[in-house]
mmJSON file of the N, C-alpha and C atoms, coordinates in Angstrom:
{"data_MODEL":{"atom_site":{
"group_PDB":["ATOM","ATOM","ATOM","ATOM","ATOM","ATOM","ATOM","ATOM","ATOM","ATOM","ATOM","ATOM","ATOM","ATOM","ATOM","ATOM","ATOM","ATOM","ATOM","ATOM","ATOM","ATOM","ATOM","ATOM","ATOM","ATOM","ATOM","ATOM","ATOM","ATOM","ATOM","ATOM","ATOM","ATOM","ATOM","ATOM","ATOM","ATOM","ATOM","ATOM","ATOM","ATOM","ATOM","ATOM","ATOM","ATOM","ATOM","ATOM","ATOM","ATOM","ATOM","ATOM","ATOM","ATOM","ATOM","ATOM","ATOM","ATOM","ATOM","ATOM","ATOM","ATOM","ATOM","ATOM","ATOM","ATOM","ATOM","ATOM","ATOM","ATOM","ATOM","ATOM","ATOM","ATOM","ATOM","ATOM","ATOM","ATOM","ATOM","ATOM","ATOM","ATOM","ATOM","ATOM","ATOM","ATOM","ATOM","ATOM","ATOM","ATOM","ATOM","ATOM","ATOM","ATOM","ATOM","ATOM","ATOM","ATOM","ATOM","ATOM","ATOM","ATOM","ATOM","ATOM","ATOM","ATOM","ATOM","ATOM","ATOM","ATOM","ATOM","ATOM","ATOM","ATOM","ATOM","ATOM","ATOM","ATOM","ATOM","ATOM","ATOM","ATOM","ATOM","ATOM","ATOM","ATOM","ATOM","ATOM","ATOM","ATOM","ATOM","ATOM","ATOM","ATOM","ATOM","ATOM","ATOM","ATOM","ATOM","ATOM","ATOM","ATOM","ATOM","ATOM","ATOM","ATOM","ATOM","ATOM","ATOM","ATOM","ATOM","ATOM","ATOM","ATOM","ATOM","ATOM","ATOM","ATOM","ATOM","ATOM","ATOM","ATOM","ATOM","ATOM","ATOM","ATOM","ATOM","ATOM","ATOM","ATOM","ATOM","ATOM","ATOM","ATOM","ATOM","ATOM","ATOM","ATOM","ATOM","ATOM","ATOM","ATOM","ATOM","ATOM","ATOM","ATOM","ATOM","ATOM","ATOM","ATOM","ATOM","ATOM","ATOM","ATOM","ATOM"],
"id":[1,2,3,4,5,6,7,8,9,10,11,12,13,14,15,16,17,18,19,20,21,22,23,24,25,26,27,28,29,30,31,32,33,34,35,36,37,38,39,40,41,42,43,44,45,46,47,48,49,50,51,52,53,54,55,56,57,58,59,60,61,62,63,64,65,66,67,68,69,70,71,72,73,74,75,76,77,78,79,80,81,82,83,84,85,86,87,88,89,90,91,92,93,94,95,96,97,98,99,100,101,102,103,104,105,106,107,108,109,110,111,112,113,114,115,116,117,118,119,120,121,122,123,124,125,126,127,128,129,130,131,132,133,134,135,136,137,138,139,140,141,142,143,144,145,146,147,148,149,150,151,152,153,154,155,156,157,158,159,160,161,162,163,164,165,166,167,168,169,170,171,172,173,174,175,176,177,178,179,180,181,182,183,184,185,186,187,188,189,190,191,192,193,194,195],
"type_symbol":["N","C","C","N","C","C","N","C","C","N","C","C","N","C","C","N","C","C","N","C","C","N","C","C","N","C","C","N","C","C","N","C","C","N","C","C","N","C","C","N","C","C","N","C","C","N","C","C","N","C","C","N","C","C","N","C","C","N","C","C","N","C","C","N","C","C","N","C","C","N","C","C","N","C","C","N","C","C","N","C","C","N","C","C","N","C","C","N","C","C","N","C","C","N","C","C","N","C","C","N","C","C","N","C","C","N","C","C","N","C","C","N","C","C","N","C","C","N","C","C","N","C","C","N","C","C","N","C","C","N","C","C","N","C","C","N","C","C","N","C","C","N","C","C","N","C","C","N","C","C","N","C","C","N","C","C","N","C","C","N","C","C","N","C","C","N","C","C","N","C","C","N","C","C","N","C","C","N","C","C","N","C","C","N","C","C","N","C","C","N","C","C","N","C","C"],
"label_atom_id":["N","CA","C","N","CA","C","N","CA","C","N","CA","C","N","CA","C","N","CA","C","N","CA","C","N","CA","C","N","CA","C","N","CA","C","N","CA","C","N","CA","C","N","CA","C","N","CA","C","N","CA","C","N","CA","C","N","CA","C","N","CA","C","N","CA","C","N","CA","C","N","CA","C","N","CA","C","N","CA","C","N","CA","C","N","CA","C","N","CA","C","N","CA","C","N","CA","C","N","CA","C","N","CA","C","N","CA","C","N","CA","C","N","CA","C","N","CA","C","N","CA","C","N","CA","C","N","CA","C","N","CA","C","N","CA","C","N","CA","C","N","CA","C","N","CA","C","N","CA","C","N","CA","C","N","CA","C","N","CA","C","N","CA","C","N","CA","C","N","CA","C","N","CA","C","N","CA","C","N","CA","C","N","CA","C","N","CA","C","N","CA","C","N","CA","C","N","CA","C","N","CA","C","N","CA","C","N","CA","C","N","CA","C","N","CA","C","N","CA","C","N","CA","C","N","CA","C"],
"label_alt_id":[null,null,null,null,null,null,null,null,null,null,null,null,null,null,null,null,null,null,null,null,null,null,null,null,null,null,null,null,null,null,null,null,null,null,null,null,null,null,null,null,null,null,null,null,null,null,null,null,null,null,null,null,null,null,null,null,null,null,null,null,null,null,null,null,null,null,null,null,null,null,null,null,null,null,null,null,null,null,null,null,null,null,null,null,null,null,null,null,null,null,null,null,null,null,null,null,null,null,null,null,null,null,null,null,null,null,null,null,null,null,null,null,null,null,null,null,null,null,null,null,null,null,null,null,null,null,null,null,null,null,null,null,null,null,null,null,null,null,null,null,null,null,null,null,null,null,null,null,null,null,null,null,null,null,null,null,null,null,null,null,null,null,null,null,null,null,null,null,null,null,null,null,null,null,null,null,null,null,null,null,null,null,null,null,null,null,null,null,null,null,null,null,null,null,null],
"label_comp_id":["MET","MET","MET","SER","SER","SER","ALA","ALA","ALA","ASP","ASP","ASP","HIS","HIS","HIS","GLY","GLY","GLY","ASP","ASP","ASP","ASP","ASP","ASP","PRO","PRO","PRO","HIS","HIS","HIS","VAL","VAL","VAL","ARG","ARG","ARG","LEU","LEU","LEU","LEU","LEU","LEU","LEU","LEU","LEU","GLY","GLY","GLY","ALA","ALA","ALA","TYR","TYR","TYR","VAL","VAL","VAL","LEU","LEU","LEU","ASP","ASP","ASP","ALA","ALA","ALA","LEU","LEU","LEU","ASP","ASP","ASP","ALA","ALA","ALA","GLU","GLU","GLU","GLU","GLU","GLU","THR","THR","THR","CYS","CYS","CYS","ARG","ARG","ARG","VAL","VAL","VAL","ALA","ALA","ALA","ARG","ARG","ARG","HIS","HIS","HIS","LEU","LEU","LEU","GLN","GLN","GLN","LEU","LEU","LEU","CYS","CYS","CYS","ASP","ASP","ASP","ALA","ALA","ALA","CYS","CYS","CYS","THR","THR","THR","ARG","ARG","ARG","ASP","ASP","ASP","TYR","TYR","TYR","VAL","VAL","VAL","GLU","GLU","GLU","VAL","VAL","VAL","ALA","ALA","ALA","GLU","GLU","GLU","ALA","ALA","ALA","SER","SER","SER","ALA","ALA","ALA","LEU","LEU","LEU","LEU","LEU","LEU","ALA","ALA","ALA","LEU","LEU","LEU","LEU","LEU","LEU","ARG","ARG","ARG","ALA","ALA","ALA","GLU","GLU","GLU","ASP","ASP","ASP","LEU","LEU","LEU","SER","SER","SER","GLU","GLU","GLU"],
"label_asym_id":["A","A","A","A","A","A","A","A","A","A","A","A","A","A","A","A","A","A","A","A","A","A","A","A","A","A","A","A","A","A","A","A","A","A","A","A","A","A","A","A","A","A","A","A","A","A","A","A","A","A","A","A","A","A","A","A","A","A","A","A","A","A","A","A","A","A","A","A","A","A","A","A","A","A","A","A","A","A","A","A","A","A","A","A","A","A","A","A","A","A","A","A","A","A","A","A","A","A","A","A","A","A","A","A","A","A","A","A","A","A","A","A","A","A","A","A","A","A","A","A","A","A","A","A","A","A","A","A","A","A","A","A","A","A","A","A","A","A","A","A","A","A","A","A","A","A","A","A","A","A","A","A","A","A","A","A","A","A","A","A","A","A","A","A","A","A","A","A","A","A","A","A","A","A","A","A","A","A","A","A","A","A","A","A","A","A","A","A","A","A","A","A","A","A","A"],
"label_entity_id":["1","1","1","1","1","1","1","1","1","1","1","1","1","1","1","1","1","1","1","1","1","1","1","1","1","1","1","1","1","1","1","1","1","1","1","1","1","1","1","1","1","1","1","1","1","1","1","1","1","1","1","1","1","1","1","1","1","1","1","1","1","1","1","1","1","1","1","1","1","1","1","1","1","1","1","1","1","1","1","1","1","1","1","1","1","1","1","1","1","1","1","1","1","1","1","1","1","1","1","1","1","1","1","1","1","1","1","1","1","1","1","1","1","1","1","1","1","1","1","1","1","1","1","1","1","1","1","1","1","1","1","1","1","1","1","1","1","1","1","1","1","1","1","1","1","1","1","1","1","1","1","1","1","1","1","1","1","1","1","1","1","1","1","1","1","1","1","1","1","1","1","1","1","1","1","1","1","1","1","1","1","1","1","1","1","1","1","1","1","1","1","1","1","1","1"],
"label_seq_id":[1,1,1,2,2,2,3,3,3,4,4,4,5,5,5,6,6,6,7,7,7,8,8,8,9,9,9,10,10,10,11,11,11,12,12,12,13,13,13,14,14,14,15,15,15,16,16,16,17,17,17,18,18,18,19,19,19,20,20,20,21,21,21,22,22,22,23,23,23,24,24,24,25,25,25,26,26,26,27,27,27,28,28,28,29,29,29,30,30,30,31,31,31,32,32,32,33,33,33,34,34,34,35,35,35,36,36,36,37,37,37,38,38,38,39,39,39,40,40,40,41,41,41,42,42,42,43,43,43,44,44,44,45,45,45,46,46,46,47,47,47,48,48,48,49,49,49,50,50,50,51,51,51,52,52,52,53,53,53,54,54,54,55,55,55,56,56,56,57,57,57,58,58,58,59,59,59,60,60,60,61,61,61,62,62,62,63,63,63,64,64,64,65,65,65],
"pdbx_PDB_ins_code":[null,null,null,null,null,null,null,null,null,null,null,null,null,null,null,null,null,null,null,null,null,null,null,null,null,null,null,null,null,null,null,null,null,null,null,null,null,null,null,null,null,null,null,null,null,null,null,null,null,null,null,null,null,null,null,null,null,null,null,null,null,null,null,null,null,null,null,null,null,null,null,null,null,null,null,null,null,null,null,null,null,null,null,null,null,null,null,null,null,null,null,null,null,null,null,null,null,null,null,null,null,null,null,null,null,null,null,null,null,null,null,null,null,null,null,null,null,null,null,null,null,null,null,null,null,null,null,null,null,null,null,null,null,null,null,null,null,null,null,null,null,null,null,null,null,null,null,null,null,null,null,null,null,null,null,null,null,null,null,null,null,null,null,null,null,null,null,null,null,null,null,null,null,null,null,null,null,null,null,null,null,null,null,null,null,null,null,null,null,null,null,null,null,null,null],
"Cartn_x":[0.835,0.0,0.875,0.29,1.035,0.111,0.698,-0.096,-0.598,-0.181,-0.599,-2.047,-2.92,-4.334,-4.696,-3.784,-4.075,-5.254,-6.014,-7.169,-8.445,-8.395,-9.578,-9.904,-11.119,-11.464,-11.568,-11.409,-11.514,-12.914,-13.004,-14.254,-14.819,-14.377,-14.791,-16.302,-17.017,-18.47,-19.162,-18.471,-19.048,-18.651,-17.772,-17.23,-18.283,-19.211,-20.249,-21.074,-21.492,-22.268,-21.421,-20.136,-19.232,-19.121,-18.933,-18.83,-20.116,-21.247,-22.539,-22.971,-22.102,-22.383,-23.653,-23.774,-24.97,-24.723,-23.586,-23.278,-23.587,-23.825,-23.98,-22.602,-22.569,-21.32,-20.265,-20.683,-19.732,-19.098,-19.92,-19.39,-18.506,-18.883,-18.077,-16.695,-16.633,-15.335,-14.524,-15.189,-14.491,-13.869,-14.63,-14.119,-12.981,-13.15,-12.112,-10.814,-10.92,-9.71,-9.049,-9.854,-9.307,-8.607,-9.198,-8.598,-7.239,-7.018,-5.713,-4.628,-5.041,-4.075,-3.948,-4.919,-4.972,-4.902,-3.786,-3.594,-4.599,-4.885,-5.791,-7.197,-7.697,-9.04,-9.062,-7.965,-7.9,-7.957,-7.269,-7.353,-8.783,-9.439,-10.833,-11.732,-11.476,-12.251,-12.135,-10.94,-10.736,-11.539,-11.523,-12.289,-13.79,-14.292,-15.72,-16.084,-15.233,-15.502,-15.496,-14.563,-14.514,-15.753,-16.161,-17.349,-18.588,-18.681,-19.811,-19.842,-18.68,-18.604,-19.018,-18.621,-19.004,-20.505,-21.06,-22.496,-23.308,-22.78,-23.477,-23.575,-22.723,-22.752,-23.83,-24.358,-25.373,-26.7,-27.391,-28.743,-29.721,-30.961,-31.981,-32.05,-31.874,-31.912,-30.781,-29.642,-28.503,-28.81,-29.629,-29.918,-30.932,-31.72,-32.755,-32.263,-31.048,-30.505,-30.046],
"Cartn_y":[-1.184,0.0,1.241,2.31,3.557,4.701,5.845,7.017,7.725,7.282,7.895,7.513,8.509,8.256,8.288,8.704,8.778,9.692,9.373,10.186,9.734,8.593,8.036,8.807,9.349,10.062,9.092,9.627,8.796,8.202,7.086,6.338,6.293,7.177,7.126,7.11,7.866,7.936,6.63,5.761,4.478,3.326,3.563,2.461,1.74,2.463,1.816,0.862,1.326,0.472,-0.678,-0.44,-1.498,-2.599,-2.218,-3.189,-4.005,-3.363,-4.042,-4.739,-4.726,-5.354,-4.774,-3.453,-2.779,-1.939,-2.132,-1.396,-2.262,-1.596,-2.377,-2.864,-3.725,-4.373,-3.368,-2.348,-1.347,-0.573,-0.137,0.595,-0.296,-1.551,-2.492,-2.633,-2.781,-2.891,-1.614,-0.474,0.812,0.945,0.617,0.719,-0.271,-1.497,-2.521,-2.097,-1.565,-1.095,0.04,0.972,2.122,1.687,0.74,0.291,-0.371,-0.926,-1.525,-0.469,0.767,1.822,2.897,2.981,4.13,3.681,3.957,3.588,4.276,5.546,6.296,5.707,5.411,4.83,3.409,2.683,1.334,1.377,2.333,2.494,2.813,3.69,4.023,2.806,2.017,0.799,-0.153,-0.332,-1.225,-0.723,0.569,1.126,0.899,1.115,0.919,-0.558,-1.438,-2.878,-3.335,-2.823,-3.184,-2.672,-1.448,-0.887,-1.699,-2.086,-2.897,-4.24,-4.842,-6.132,-5.978,-4.886,-4.654,-4.393,-3.643,-3.375,-4.656,-5.593,-6.864,-7.665,-7.374,-8.079,-7.547,-6.371,-5.777,-6.521,-6.559,-7.121,-5.953,-6.178,-5.145,-4.557,-5.411,-4.953,-3.981,-4.176,-3.272,-1.86,-1.759,-0.457,0.343,-0.319,0.385,0.945,0.682,1.166,2.593],
"Cartn_z":[0.0,0.0,0.0,-0.451,-0.474,-0.082,0.093,0.433,-0.822,-2.004,-3.256,-3.558,-3.645,-3.865,-5.341,-6.201,-7.622,-7.892,-8.918,-9.285,-8.592,-7.905,-7.275,-5.999,-5.887,-4.658,-3.481,-2.309,-1.105,-0.992,-0.298,-0.227,1.182,2.05,3.46,3.642,2.832,2.985,2.612,1.903,1.49,2.403,3.353,4.148,4.987,5.577,6.371,5.527,4.369,3.47,2.941,2.731,2.259,3.306,4.551,5.646,5.767,5.56,5.683,4.396,3.383,2.088,1.467,1.545,1.064,-0.191,-0.834,-2.057,-3.269,-4.408,-5.631,-6.072,-7.044,-7.463,-7.917,-8.641,-9.142,-7.992,-7.041,-5.885,-5.024,-4.856,-4.076,-4.687,-5.998,-6.675,-6.535,-6.647,-6.514,-5.131,-4.089,-2.728,-2.523,-2.962,-2.792,-3.474,-4.689,-5.398,-4.635,-4.16,-3.448,-2.16,-1.453,-0.195,-0.415,-1.587,-1.893,-2.055,-2.319,-2.622,-1.55,-0.658,0.259,1.714,2.338,3.751,4.663,4.415,5.283,5.249,4.075,3.975,4.527,4.387,4.937,6.458,7.065,8.525,8.948,8.193,8.504,8.324,7.296,7.06,8.255,8.767,9.911,11.112,11.342,12.462,12.286,11.081,10.826,10.967,10.457,10.552,12.007,12.802,14.222,14.954,14.66,15.298,14.923,13.682,13.232,13.957,14.115,14.817,16.279,16.907,18.305,18.438,17.5,17.541,17.38,16.622,16.41,17.717,18.681,19.956,20.903,20.612,21.482,21.383,22.489,22.52,22.62,22.305,22.382,23.791,24.798,26.191,26.494,25.837,26.048,25.565,24.54,23.94,24.732,25.543,26.288,27.616,27.961,29.243,29.161],
"occupancy":[1.0,1.0,1.0,1.0,1.0,1.0,1.0,1.0,1.0,1.0,1.0,1.0,1.0,1.0,1.0,1.0,1.0,1.0,1.0,1.0,1.0,1.0,1.0,1.0,1.0,1.0,1.0,1.0,1.0,1.0,1.0,1.0,1.0,1.0,1.0,1.0,1.0,1.0,1.0,1.0,1.0,1.0,1.0,1.0,1.0,1.0,1.0,1.0,1.0,1.0,1.0,1.0,1.0,1.0,1.0,1.0,1.0,1.0,1.0,1.0,1.0,1.0,1.0,1.0,1.0,1.0,1.0,1.0,1.0,1.0,1.0,1.0,1.0,1.0,1.0,1.0,1.0,1.0,1.0,1.0,1.0,1.0,1.0,1.0,1.0,1.0,1.0,1.0,1.0,1.0,1.0,1.0,1.0,1.0,1.0,1.0,1.0,1.0,1.0,1.0,1.0,1.0,1.0,1.0,1.0,1.0,1.0,1.0,1.0,1.0,1.0,1.0,1.0,1.0,1.0,1.0,1.0,1.0,1.0,1.0,1.0,1.0,1.0,1.0,1.0,1.0,1.0,1.0,1.0,1.0,1.0,1.0,1.0,1.0,1.0,1.0,1.0,1.0,1.0,1.0,1.0,1.0,1.0,1.0,1.0,1.0,1.0,1.0,1.0,1.0,1.0,1.0,1.0,1.0,1.0,1.0,1.0,1.0,1.0,1.0,1.0,1.0,1.0,1.0,1.0,1.0,1.0,1.0,1.0,1.0,1.0,1.0,1.0,1.0,1.0,1.0,1.0,1.0,1.0,1.0,1.0,1.0,1.0,1.0,1.0,1.0,1.0,1.0,1.0,1.0,1.0,1.0,1.0,1.0,1.0],
"B_iso_or_equiv":[0.0,0.0,0.0,0.0,0.0,0.0,0.0,0.0,0.0,0.0,0.0,0.0,0.0,0.0,0.0,0.0,0.0,0.0,0.0,0.0,0.0,0.0,0.0,0.0,0.0,0.0,0.0,0.0,0.0,0.0,0.0,0.0,0.0,0.0,0.0,0.0,0.0,0.0,0.0,0.0,0.0,0.0,0.0,0.0,0.0,0.0,0.0,0.0,0.0,0.0,0.0,0.0,0.0,0.0,0.0,0.0,0.0,0.0,0.0,0.0,0.0,0.0,0.0,0.0,0.0,0.0,0.0,0.0,0.0,0.0,0.0,0.0,0.0,0.0,0.0,0.0,0.0,0.0,0.0,0.0,0.0,0.0,0.0,0.0,0.0,0.0,0.0,0.0,0.0,0.0,0.0,0.0,0.0,0.0,0.0,0.0,0.0,0.0,0.0,0.0,0.0,0.0,0.0,0.0,0.0,0.0,0.0,0.0,0.0,0.0,0.0,0.0,0.0,0.0,0.0,0.0,0.0,0.0,0.0,0.0,0.0,0.0,0.0,0.0,0.0,0.0,0.0,0.0,0.0,0.0,0.0,0.0,0.0,0.0,0.0,0.0,0.0,0.0,0.0,0.0,0.0,0.0,0.0,0.0,0.0,0.0,0.0,0.0,0.0,0.0,0.0,0.0,0.0,0.0,0.0,0.0,0.0,0.0,0.0,0.0,0.0,0.0,0.0,0.0,0.0,0.0,0.0,0.0,0.0,0.0,0.0,0.0,0.0,0.0,0.0,0.0,0.0,0.0,0.0,0.0,0.0,0.0,0.0,0.0,0.0,0.0,0.0,0.0,0.0,0.0,0.0,0.0,0.0,0.0,0.0],
"pdbx_formal_charge":[null,null,null,null,null,null,null,null,null,null,null,null,null,null,null,null,null,null,null,null,null,null,null,null,null,null,null,null,null,null,null,null,null,null,null,null,null,null,null,null,null,null,null,null,null,null,null,null,null,null,null,null,null,null,null,null,null,null,null,null,null,null,null,null,null,null,null,null,null,null,null,null,null,null,null,null,null,null,null,null,null,null,null,null,null,null,null,null,null,null,null,null,null,null,null,null,null,null,null,null,null,null,null,null,null,null,null,null,null,null,null,null,null,null,null,null,null,null,null,null,null,null,null,null,null,null,null,null,null,null,null,null,null,null,null,null,null,null,null,null,null,null,null,null,null,null,null,null,null,null,null,null,null,null,null,null,null,null,null,null,null,null,null,null,null,null,null,null,null,null,null,null,null,null,null,null,null,null,null,null,null,null,null,null,null,null,null,null,null,null,null,null,null,null,null],
"auth_seq_id":[1,1,1,2,2,2,3,3,3,4,4,4,5,5,5,6,6,6,7,7,7,8,8,8,9,9,9,10,10,10,11,11,11,12,12,12,13,13,13,14,14,14,15,15,15,16,16,16,17,17,17,18,18,18,19,19,19,20,20,20,21,21,21,22,22,22,23,23,23,24,24,24,25,25,25,26,26,26,27,27,27,28,28,28,29,29,29,30,30,30,31,31,31,32,32,32,33,33,33,34,34,34,35,35,35,36,36,36,37,37,37,38,38,38,39,39,39,40,40,40,41,41,41,42,42,42,43,43,43,44,44,44,45,45,45,46,46,46,47,47,47,48,48,48,49,49,49,50,50,50,51,51,51,52,52,52,53,53,53,54,54,54,55,55,55,56,56,56,57,57,57,58,58,58,59,59,59,60,60,60,61,61,61,62,62,62,63,63,63,64,64,64,65,65,65],
"auth_comp_id":["MET","MET","MET","SER","SER","SER","ALA","ALA","ALA","ASP","ASP","ASP","HIS","HIS","HIS","GLY","GLY","GLY","ASP","ASP","ASP","ASP","ASP","ASP","PRO","PRO","PRO","HIS","HIS","HIS","VAL","VAL","VAL","ARG","ARG","ARG","LEU","LEU","LEU","LEU","LEU","LEU","LEU","LEU","LEU","GLY","GLY","GLY","ALA","ALA","ALA","TYR","TYR","TYR","VAL","VAL","VAL","LEU","LEU","LEU","ASP","ASP","ASP","ALA","ALA","ALA","LEU","LEU","LEU","ASP","ASP","ASP","ALA","ALA","ALA","GLU","GLU","GLU","GLU","GLU","GLU","THR","THR","THR","CYS","CYS","CYS","ARG","ARG","ARG","VAL","VAL","VAL","ALA","ALA","ALA","ARG","ARG","ARG","HIS","HIS","HIS","LEU","LEU","LEU","GLN","GLN","GLN","LEU","LEU","LEU","CYS","CYS","CYS","ASP","ASP","ASP","ALA","ALA","ALA","CYS","CYS","CYS","THR","THR","THR","ARG","ARG","ARG","ASP","ASP","ASP","TYR","TYR","TYR","VAL","VAL","VAL","GLU","GLU","GLU","VAL","VAL","VAL","ALA","ALA","ALA","GLU","GLU","GLU","ALA","ALA","ALA","SER","SER","SER","ALA","ALA","ALA","LEU","LEU","LEU","LEU","LEU","LEU","ALA","ALA","ALA","LEU","LEU","LEU","LEU","LEU","LEU","ARG","ARG","ARG","ALA","ALA","ALA","GLU","GLU","GLU","ASP","ASP","ASP","LEU","LEU","LEU","SER","SER","SER","GLU","GLU","GLU"],
"auth_asym_id":["A","A","A","A","A","A","A","A","A","A","A","A","A","A","A","A","A","A","A","A","A","A","A","A","A","A","A","A","A","A","A","A","A","A","A","A","A","A","A","A","A","A","A","A","A","A","A","A","A","A","A","A","A","A","A","A","A","A","A","A","A","A","A","A","A","A","A","A","A","A","A","A","A","A","A","A","A","A","A","A","A","A","A","A","A","A","A","A","A","A","A","A","A","A","A","A","A","A","A","A","A","A","A","A","A","A","A","A","A","A","A","A","A","A","A","A","A","A","A","A","A","A","A","A","A","A","A","A","A","A","A","A","A","A","A","A","A","A","A","A","A","A","A","A","A","A","A","A","A","A","A","A","A","A","A","A","A","A","A","A","A","A","A","A","A","A","A","A","A","A","A","A","A","A","A","A","A","A","A","A","A","A","A","A","A","A","A","A","A","A","A","A","A","A","A"],
"auth_atom_id":["N","CA","C","N","CA","C","N","CA","C","N","CA","C","N","CA","C","N","CA","C","N","CA","C","N","CA","C","N","CA","C","N","CA","C","N","CA","C","N","CA","C","N","CA","C","N","CA","C","N","CA","C","N","CA","C","N","CA","C","N","CA","C","N","CA","C","N","CA","C","N","CA","C","N","CA","C","N","CA","C","N","CA","C","N","CA","C","N","CA","C","N","CA","C","N","CA","C","N","CA","C","N","CA","C","N","CA","C","N","CA","C","N","CA","C","N","CA","C","N","CA","C","N","CA","C","N","CA","C","N","CA","C","N","CA","C","N","CA","C","N","CA","C","N","CA","C","N","CA","C","N","CA","C","N","CA","C","N","CA","C","N","CA","C","N","CA","C","N","CA","C","N","CA","C","N","CA","C","N","CA","C","N","CA","C","N","CA","C","N","CA","C","N","CA","C","N","CA","C","N","CA","C","N","CA","C","N","CA","C","N","CA","C","N","CA","C","N","CA","C","N","CA","C","N","CA","C"],
"pdbx_PDB_model_num":[1,1,1,1,1,1,1,1,1,1,1,1,1,1,1,1,1,1,1,1,1,1,1,1,1,1,1,1,1,1,1,1,1,1,1,1,1,1,1,1,1,1,1,1,1,1,1,1,1,1,1,1,1,1,1,1,1,1,1,1,1,1,1,1,1,1,1,1,1,1,1,1,1,1,1,1,1,1,1,1,1,1,1,1,1,1,1,1,1,1,1,1,1,1,1,1,1,1,1,1,1,1,1,1,1,1,1,1,1,1,1,1,1,1,1,1,1,1,1,1,1,1,1,1,1,1,1,1,1,1,1,1,1,1,1,1,1,1,1,1,1,1,1,1,1,1,1,1,1,1,1,1,1,1,1,1,1,1,1,1,1,1,1,1,1,1,1,1,1,1,1,1,1,1,1,1,1,1,1,1,1,1,1,1,1,1,1,1,1,1,1,1,1,1,1]
}}}
């Protein structure tokens, strides 16, 4: 990976949907390609994926407290 982002814009706004597999095929490929090239977005992706995994551990009762 490198810090060179090329002409591809950052994909931070799509990371939540990417983690949840809620993007169409074209957007999924765009995000995946970008993550191979951009360290900053990859770090953000890891944070979003970890947060998503932690949220999945919550029960409905946990949210009402």
